[in-house]
N, C-alpha and C positions, 0 to 999 in steps of 0.2 A: 398427532401432529400439533405442534405448538401454535397457539393463536396469539398474534401480536397486536398491539394497539394500532389504530388507523394511521397515526403519524409515522409508523415504521414502514409504510408501503413504499416510499421512495428508496428505502434501503434494502428492499427485496426485489426491486424492479431490474429488468434487463434494458440495456441501451446499446448504441453502437460502440461505445468505449468499454463499459462494464457489461460485456456481452454474455450474461448468465444463461441465455437461451441458445447459444451457439452449440452445434452438435458436438464438437470436440471438447468444449468446456464442460458440457453436461456429461459426456463420456468419462472424462477424467474425474470430475466431481463424484460421480457414482462409484468409480473404482476406488477412490480414496476413502469414501464412506464405508464401502463394503470391506475394506481391509481392516477395519477396527470394530468396535462394539456398537457403532451406530449412534452413540450419544452425541449431543451437540458439542460438548467439550472435546471429545476425542476426534470428532470429524474436523472441528476447527483446527486442532493441533496438526492433524495430518495435512490439511490444506496449506497451513502456514509453513510447515517444514518442507513441503514439496517446493513451494515458490522460493523459499529462502535458499534451499540447497540445490535445486535443479535448474533454476533460471539464473544465468550469470548476470552480474551487475555490469552495465555498459562501461563504466569508467575503469573498473578493475581489469577489464579485458580489452581496453581500448587499442592495444597493439595488435590484436588479432585481425587478420585480413577480412574475415566475415564477422562483422559486428554492426549490423544495421540498427538505426534508431527506430525504436518501436513505441507504440502508444496503446492501441486497442488490445484488449485481452487476448483475442484469438491470434493476433500477430505476435504478441509476446510469447505465447505458448508455442507457436510454430517455429519461431526463430530462436527460442530458448535464451533470450537476452533482453535486457531493458534497464533503464535508469530506475531509481527508487520509485518514481512516479508510476512508470509502466508496470513494475512488479506489483505495486499496490493495486493497480487496475485488475490484474489477473487474479490476485488473491481475493479481491472483492467479488469478482465474477464467480469463482469457485465456491466461495462461502454462500453466496445467494443461490447458486444452482443447487445447493444442498439445503435450502430453506432457512438459512441463517442470516439475519439482518447484518449487513456489513456497510461500513462507512469509510470514506477517505479522510485522513487527518494530515495535519501539517505542523512542522516545526520550523523555526528560523535558526539556521546554523551559520557559523562563520566559515568562510572559505580560506581566510588568511588570519590565523591566530595573531592577535595584536594589530591586525589591519582593519580595514573598513569595508571589506566586501562580504556580503551575506547572501544567503539563498534560502529558498524554501526546500525542505526535505519532506518527502511523502511517505506516509505509513498508513496503517489501517486501525479500525476499531471493529470488533464483532460483539454482538449482543449475545451473552451466554446466560441461560437460566441459572440463577443462584449467584451470579457475579455482576449482572448488569452489563454496561458497555466496558469492554476490555481492549486496551490498545496493544497492538502487536506490530512488529517491524520486520518485514520480509526482505530487507535490504541485502542480506547475505553476509556471512561471517568471513573475517580475514584477521590477520594479526592485529590486535588492538580493538577489534569490533566483534562482539558476540551477542547475538540476539537469541532469546529463548521464549518458549511458551510456558509460563509458570503462573497461571491465574490463582489467586487474585493479584499477585505481585507482577509488576511490569519489569521486563528486562529488554529495554530498547537498545538501539545501536549506539546512540550518542547521549552523553550525560549532561549536556548544556553547561560546559565548564567555562565558557568565555563570556565576557560582557557583551550584551546585545543579543545573546541567544535566547530564544523563547519557545515555550509550548503554546499552541493555540487550541482553544477548547472546541472549535467547530467540528461538527460531524457532517461531512459533505456527501450527498448521495452520488454526485458526479464530480469528475475532476474539474477544478476551477479553470476558467477560460484561458488564463495565461499559460497553464501547463499544457492544455490541449494544443494551443497555438504553437508553443515551443516545439513539441514533439512532432507535430504534423508539418511544420514549416521548415525546420532545420534539415540540412542535407547530411549531417554527420554527427557523431558523438561529440567530437571536438567543438563543432559549431554550437551545439546545444549547451555544452559546458561554458562557453564564452558568454552565453546569454541567459543563464539561470535566473529566474525571477526572484524578487525579494518579497517581503511581507505586504507591501502595498498592493500586491496582486490579489489578496484575499478579500472576497466579498463576505457579507454576513452569511452564516450557516443556518439552516432550518432548526437544527438541534445543537446543543452544546454539551460537552462532557464536563462534569465537575472535576477539574484537575487538582491534584494534590500538590503541595509545595515540594519542589525537588531541589 
């Protein structure tokens, strides 16, 4: 079993949102690990692909009658739907349940190309032996959006093509307060979309990722 530095402890911990100790999270995490060779890299890939492909993105399926707004990892798993933030909570929980340090990360993306409305986008980073921290985006693929697990190269959902879009280096062990508030307070997917937080919602993070120029 891999031993990690003490500062990694928050990224292995369970919490009410990143519920790595929940029975259903632990069951699925063990199932995904057992389906492969058991290595950290293969296990991380299987967890990522499960959340990317099996959990629907809330906005992509907003027309469906059953599309509740989710936040905590067990709820995301039970309902099989979530915004990017919620999907990242589930992926972090699955990774941690398999003993892999996992963080929540954020980008600033435009909601209106050429306009002035921006929002935070949620994704993850996992610590992989031989690769250090590696970002991965379980948002879910659709025409024009394709995410893959290809360490050490990143293949994230969005390329930061517009002025004002940013990568943030913070590695957060828990969802930032504004994200938790949004997902727990709003009554619908549409209401949450209308109130997506911007970068001012980000506090300092305990650890930072050395981001490359993109």
